[in-house]
matplotlib code that plots the C-alpha trace (Angstrom):
import matplotlib.pyplot as plt

x = [7.3, 7.8, 5.3, 2.4, 2.7, -0.8, -1.5, -5.0, -6.7, -9.0, -7.3, -6.7, -7.3, -8.9, -12.7, -12.3, -12.6, -9.1, -7.7, -5.2, -2.2, 0.4, 3.8, 5.8, 5.0, 6.2, 4.2, 1.1, 2.2, 0.2, 1.9, -0.4, 1.2, 1.5, 1.3, -2.2, -3.7, -0.9, -1.8, -5.0, -3.4, -0.5, 1.9, 4.7, 6.6, 10.2, 9.8, 7.9, 7.0, 7.4, 9.7, 7.9, 7.2, 4.5, 5.2, 3.2, 2.9, 2.1, 0.5, 0.1, 3.4, 4.6, 6.9, 8.7, 12.2, 14.6, 13.1, 9.6, 8.8, 6.4, 7.9, 5.8, 6.6, 5.4, 6.8, 7.2, 8.0, 8.9, 8.3, 9.8, 6.9, 9.4, 8.6, 7.1, 4.5, 2.6, 1.5, -2.1, -3.0, -4.9, -1.7, 0.5, -1.6, -2.0, 2.0, 2.7, 0.6, 2.5, 5.6, 3.3, 4.4, 7.4, 10.6, 13.4, 16.8, 17.1, 15.0, 17.4, 16.4, 12.9, 14.2, 16.5, 13.4, 11.0, 13.3, 14.1, 10.6, 8.8, 11.7, 10.6, 6.8, 7.4, 10.7, 12.1, 14.5, 11.8, 13.2, 12.1, 12.2, 10.8, 9.7, 8.6, 5.2, 5.9, 8.4, 8.5, 8.7, 4.8, 3.7, 0.6, 1.3, -0.2, 0.2, 2.0, 0.2, -3.0, -6.2, -9.0, -11.7, -13.3, -14.2, -17.9, -18.4, -21.2, -20.9, -22.8, -20.4, -18.3, -16.1, -12.9, -13.1, -9.8, -12.3, -12.2, -8.7, -8.1, -5.1, -4.6, -1.8, 0.2, 2.8, 3.4, 4.7, 2.7, 1.2, -2.5, -4.2, -7.4, -8.8, -12.1, -10.4, -12.1, -11.8, -13.1, -11.5, -11.8, -12.5, -14.5, -16.1, -15.0, -14.3, -10.9, -10.8, -7.6, -6.0, -4.0, -1.3, -0.5, 2.9, 3.6, 5.2, 3.6, 0.3, -1.8, -4.6, -8.2, -8.4, -12.6, -11.8, -9.3, -11.3, -14.0, -11.5, -10.5, -13.7, -15.1, -12.8, -15.3, -17.3, -14.1, -13.0, -9.1, -6.1, -4.4, -1.4, -3.4, -5.8, -2.5, -0.7, -4.1, -4.1, -0.1, -1.0, -4.0, -2.4, 0.6, -1.8, -4.1, -1.7, 1.6, 3.7, 7.3, 7.2, 4.9, 4.5, 1.2, 1.1, -1.6, -2.0, -4.9, -6.6, -5.4, -8.1, -6.9, -3.7, -2.1, -1.6, -0.9, 0.8, 2.0, 3.6, 4.5, 6.4, 8.5, 12.1, 14.2, 11.4, 10.8, 8.1, 8.0, 9.9, 7.6, 5.0, 1.6, -1.8, -4.0, -6.3, -3.8]
y = [22.3, 18.7, 16.1, 15.3, 12.2, 11.4, 8.2, 8.2, 9.3, 12.1, 14.9, 13.3, 15.3, 12.1, 13.2, 16.5, 19.7, 20.7, 23.8, 23.1, 24.6, 26.6, 26.4, 24.0, 22.6, 19.4, 19.8, 18.8, 15.2, 13.0, 9.6, 6.6, 4.2, 0.7, -0.9, -0.7, -2.3, -5.5, -6.5, -7.9, -9.9, -11.0, -9.0, -7.7, -4.5, -5.4, -9.2, -8.8, -12.2, -10.6, -8.5, -5.9, -2.5, 0.1, 1.3, 4.7, 6.5, 10.1, 11.1, 15.1, 16.2, 19.5, 22.2, 25.4, 25.5, 28.1, 30.7, 30.3, 27.3, 24.8, 20.8, 18.3, 14.4, 11.4, 10.0, 6.3, 6.2, 3.0, 2.9, -0.2, -2.8, -2.2, 1.8, 2.7, 4.7, 4.8, 8.0, 9.2, 9.3, 12.8, 14.7, 13.0, 14.8, 18.1, 17.9, 17.4, 20.3, 22.4, 22.3, 23.3, 26.9, 26.2, 27.1, 24.4, 24.7, 21.4, 17.8, 16.4, 19.0, 17.9, 14.6, 15.4, 17.1, 14.2, 11.8, 13.6, 14.7, 11.4, 9.5, 12.0, 10.9, 7.1, 6.8, 5.2, 5.8, 6.4, 5.4, 8.3, 8.2, 10.9, 10.0, 11.9, 11.6, 9.1, 7.4, 3.8, 2.5, 3.7, 1.9, -0.6, -4.3, -7.9, -9.6, -12.8, -16.3, -17.6, -15.6, -16.8, -14.8, -16.9, -19.4, -20.0, -19.9, -18.9, -16.2, -15.2, -13.5, -10.4, -10.4, -11.8, -15.4, -17.6, -20.4, -20.6, -20.9, -24.8, -26.6, -30.1, -32.8, -31.9, -29.4, -26.9, -23.9, -21.5, -17.8, -16.9, -13.4, -11.6, -8.6, -8.6, -7.1, -4.4, -2.8, 0.3, 3.6, 3.0, 7.1, 7.6, 4.4, 5.2, 2.1, 1.2, -1.2, -3.5, -6.8, -9.3, -11.7, -14.4, -16.8, -19.8, -22.7, -25.4, -27.4, -26.5, -24.0, -24.7, -21.9, -21.4, -21.1, -18.6, -16.6, -16.6, -15.3, -12.8, -11.4, -11.3, -8.3, -6.1, -5.0, -4.8, -1.4, -1.3, 0.5, -0.9, -2.1, -3.7, -5.3, -7.1, -7.9, -9.7, -11.6, -12.5, -13.9, -15.7, -17.5, -18.2, -19.7, -22.0, -23.0, -23.1, -22.9, -22.7, -19.4, -16.3, -13.5, -11.4, -8.1, -5.9, -2.9, -0.8, 1.8, 5.1, 7.9, 11.5, 11.3, 8.2, 4.7, 2.3, -1.0, -3.0, -6.0, -8.7, -11.8, -14.4, -13.3, -14.0, -13.5, -10.2, -9.3, -8.7, -6.0, -2.6, -2.7, -0.7, -2.4, -0.4, 0.6, 2.1]
z = [10.7, 11.6, 10.5, 12.9, 15.1, 17.0, 18.7, 17.1, 13.8, 15.7, 14.1, 10.9, 8.2, 6.0, 6.1, 6.8, 4.7, 4.3, 2.3, 0.0, 0.7, -1.4, 0.2, 1.3, 4.9, 6.2, 9.3, 6.9, 7.0, 9.4, 10.7, 12.2, 14.6, 12.9, 16.1, 17.2, 14.2, 14.0, 17.7, 17.2, 14.3, 17.2, 15.4, 17.6, 17.0, 16.8, 16.2, 12.3, 10.7, 7.3, 5.6, 2.7, 1.3, 1.0, -2.5, -3.2, -6.6, -6.6, -10.1, -9.3, -8.3, -9.5, -8.2, -9.9, -10.7, -9.9, -12.5, -11.4, -14.2, -13.1, -13.6, -13.5, -12.6, -11.2, -7.9, -6.5, -2.6, -0.7, 2.7, 4.8, 6.5, 9.8, 9.8, 13.3, 11.3, 8.2, 6.7, 6.3, 2.7, 2.6, 4.5, 2.0, -0.9, 1.4, 2.0, -2.0, -2.8, -1.0, -3.4, -6.4, -5.8, -4.1, -5.8, -5.8, -7.2, -8.6, -9.4, -6.6, -4.0, -4.3, -3.9, -0.9, 0.5, 0.1, 1.6, 4.4, 5.5, 4.7, 6.8, 10.0, 9.4, 8.7, 11.5, 8.9, 5.7, 2.8, -1.2, -3.2, -7.3, -9.7, -13.0, -16.2, -16.9, -20.0, -18.7, -19.8, -16.2, -15.6, -18.3, -17.0, -16.8, -15.9, -12.6, -13.1, -12.3, -12.8, -12.2, -10.0, -10.9, -13.5, -10.8, -10.5, -6.7, -4.7, -2.0, 0.8, 3.4, 3.0, 5.7, 5.9, 7.4, 7.5, 7.7, 3.8, 3.6, 3.2, 1.8, 0.4, 1.1, -2.3, -2.0, -4.7, -5.6, -7.4, -8.0, -7.7, -8.2, -8.3, -9.1, -6.9, -4.1, -2.2, 1.1, 2.6, 4.4, 8.2, 8.6, 5.8, 4.4, 0.7, -1.4, -1.6, -4.9, -5.6, -6.9, -5.0, -6.0, -3.7, -4.3, -1.9, -2.2, 0.6, 0.6, -2.4, -1.8, -2.6, -5.0, -4.7, -0.6, -1.3, -3.9, -1.2, 1.7, -0.6, -1.5, 2.2, 2.5, 0.3, 3.3, 5.4, 7.3, 7.3, 5.5, 2.6, 4.4, 7.3, 5.0, 3.5, 6.7, 7.6, 4.2, 5.3, 8.5, 7.7, 5.3, 7.2, 9.8, 7.6, 5.3, 6.8, 3.1, 3.5, 1.4, 1.0, -0.5, -0.7, -2.9, -3.1, -5.9, -5.3, -7.7, -6.9, -5.0, -4.8, -7.4, -5.1, -5.3, -2.7, -3.1, 0.2, 0.0, 2.7, 2.6, 4.0, 4.6, 1.3, -0.7, -3.0, -5.4, -9.4, -10.6, -9.7, -11.9, -12.2, -13.7, -16.1, -13.6, -11.4]

ax = plt.figure().add_subplot(projection="3d")
ax.plot(x, y, z, "-o")
ax.set_aspect("equal")
plt.show()
């Protein structure tokens, strides 16, 4: 079966009881158009003001080899930000569970299957890597830059307000981060915990205002990818930096973590990294 591409979340498996499959089924993937959430931000499809990717890690990946022996791995997926669809996370988990009792001739056959099905769902090529569970690429690291979380500030609102974003006259190049990012799933209301890194060159951001702004997502309901896009758009509108990168590392839920990044053309994030709480 081919992946599901609806216009709404009405029939998405997220927030619903679902039987976990025992056999491979590409039709379990549920794709969601990105455009609907971008329109309120003034983002036009085909003329994106950023480049970027959604990087996923899946920690519950297993299949049977040709002789029926189980194989386990950790998968890293990269979806380009200009893909017309994102993939709903629970459907992704259900899809991956379908591999558990399915035989594949080789590791490469698993990668080829994943790349084909995910590309069909996302409407764009998707990169897939499989790692042994103790591979050094999966070791936790720290975000680069200067942390904001020790700032002693008063916070009174918990919805994002770009009014908190102010700048000075000095032009700087710096990297800032916070582990206080939290948003909520727009379907289930479950909390999504994360860390965010902002690298920019431009007028110096007021750090207390920036931290208040980031904390403002605490009661905000949206997908991880759209939160990062809103942060990027608000920073571009209020601070007008020459260069900007916004990267979020969300804590895993249901065996999946999502780490979107958006940037001005030419900017790239640090090499793939995972934080200790992911």
